[in-house]
C-alpha positions in Angstrom: 137.6 127.1 100.9 134.7 127.4 98.5 135.0 126.7 94.8 134.1 130.3 94.0 137.1 131.5 96.1 139.6 129.9 93.7 141.2 132.2 91.1 140.6 129.4 88.5 136.9 129.7 89.0 136.8 133.4 88.2 139.3 133.1 85.3 137.6 130.4 83.3 135.3 131.8 80.7 135.1 129.5 77.7 133.3 126.2 78.1 133.0 123.7 75.2 129.3 122.9 74.7 127.8 120.6 72.1 124.4 119.2 71.4 123.9 115.5 71.9 123.7 115.0 68.1 127.3 116.3 67.6 129.8 113.8 66.3 132.7 112.6 68.3 135.0 113.8 65.5 133.8 117.4 65.7 134.0 117.5 69.5 137.5 116.0 69.5 138.7 118.5 66.9 137.5 121.5 69.1 138.8 119.9 72.3 142.2 119.4 70.6 142.3 122.9 69.3 141.6 124.4 72.8 143.6 121.7 74.6 140.6 120.7 76.7 140.1 117.3 78.3 136.3 117.5 78.3 133.3 119.1 76.7 129.8 119.4 77.9 126.7 118.0 76.2 123.9 120.5 76.5 120.2 120.1 75.5 118.0 122.6 73.7 117.0 124.2 77.1 120.7 124.8 78.0 120.6 122.0 80.6 123.5 119.6 81.1 122.8 116.1 79.8 126.3 114.7 79.8 130.0 115.2 79.6 132.4 113.9 77.0 136.0 113.3 78.2 139.2 111.9 76.9 138.5 108.9 78.9 135.1 108.4 77.1 137.0 108.7 73.8 139.4 106.0 74.7 137.0 103.6 76.4 133.8 104.0 74.5 135.0 105.0 71.0 138.6 103.8 70.3 138.4 100.7 72.4 135.1 99.6 70.8 136.2 100.5 67.3 133.5 103.0 66.7 133.8 105.6 63.8 134.2 109.1 65.4 132.9 110.7 62.2 129.5 109.0 62.6 129.3 108.3 66.4 127.1 110.9 68.2 128.2 112.2 71.6 124.9 111.0 73.0 126.0 107.4 72.3 129.3 107.7 74.2 129.1 110.5 76.7 129.0 110.1 80.5 125.4 110.9 81.4 125.6 110.5 85.1 127.5 113.8 85.7 128.4 115.0 89.1 127.8 118.7 89.4 128.8 121.3 92.1 127.8 124.8 93.0 130.1 127.7 93.5 129.4 127.6 97.3 130.5 124.0 97.7 133.7 123.1 99.6 136.7 122.7 97.4 138.4 120.1 99.5 135.2 117.9 99.7 135.1 117.9 95.9 138.8 117.2 95.5 138.4 114.2 97.8 135.3 112.9 95.9 137.0 113.4 92.5 140.1 111.5 93.7 138.1 108.7 95.3 135.6 108.3 92.5 138.2 108.7 89.7 136.8 111.6 87.7 138.7 114.8 86.7 136.1 117.3 85.4 133.4 118.9 87.5 130.7 121.2 86.0 129.7 124.0 88.3 126.1 125.0 87.9 123.9 128.0 88.9 120.7 127.6 90.9 118.7 127.2 87.7 120.9 124.3 86.6 122.8 126.1 83.9 126.5 125.5 83.7 128.7 128.4 85.0 132.1 126.7 84.4 134.0 123.5 84.5 136.7 122.9 87.1 139.2 120.2 86.6 141.0 118.2 89.3 144.2 120.1 88.2 142.4 123.4 89.1 141.8 122.0 92.6 145.3 120.5 93.0 146.7 123.9 92.2 145.7 124.7 95.7 149.3 125.8 96.3 151.9 124.7 98.8 152.0 128.1 100.6 148.2 128.0 101.0 148.3 124.4 102.3 151.2 124.9 104.7 149.7 128.2 105.9 146.5 126.5 106.8 148.2 123.6 108.5 150.4 126.0 110.4 147.3 128.1 111.6 145.5 124.9 112.7 148.6 123.6 114.4 149.3 126.8 116.3 145.7 127.0 117.4 145.5 123.4 118.7 149.1 122.7 119.8 150.5 125.9 120.9 154.3 126.3 120.6 155.1 122.7 119.9 153.6 122.6 116.5 156.7 122.7 114.3 157.4 118.9 114.3 153.7 118.2 113.6 153.8 120.8 110.8 156.7 119.1 109.1 154.9 115.7 109.3 151.7 117.3 108.0 153.5 119.0 105.1 155.1 115.7 104.1 151.7 114.0 104.2 150.1 116.8 102.1 152.9 116.6 99.6 152.5 112.8 99.3 148.8 113.2 98.8 149.3 115.9 96.1 151.8 113.6 94.3 149.4 110.7 94.4 146.7 112.8 92.9 148.9 114.2 90.2 150.4 110.9 89.2 147.1 109.0 89.4 145.1 111.3 87.2 
């Protein structure tokens, strides 16, 4: 499944964007108001230069005793941002996000401008019926009529993976 095929991709419209000179305090206030876990740091040409997340706030501001009212996003943002395109495979990104321990993925257009931000939660919402349906289709195609036992085992494995992702994020 492609990222653009997810309903969450089409439904997200509002992205928090700040210039690098914005203060942490200002960003956190808007993030809190909107209940967002991240905001993008965008330069004058509308290009992504970083992302500021709750994790950045905890590790780079609070943990270091910095003043959020005077600390600039450019000083504490994550600047090595992984980005996807709408045509990328959702499962590949879910795996990378889980393995590399990040939860927010900007999706960019061909010109590099940000279209939306997908979260790990958006990808994990790849629902049970969808997962079981796909597993059942693949089992039927490869195993014929003896696929029910394998389907049950696969469903348990998928459930376990989903729980690990949810509780480790």
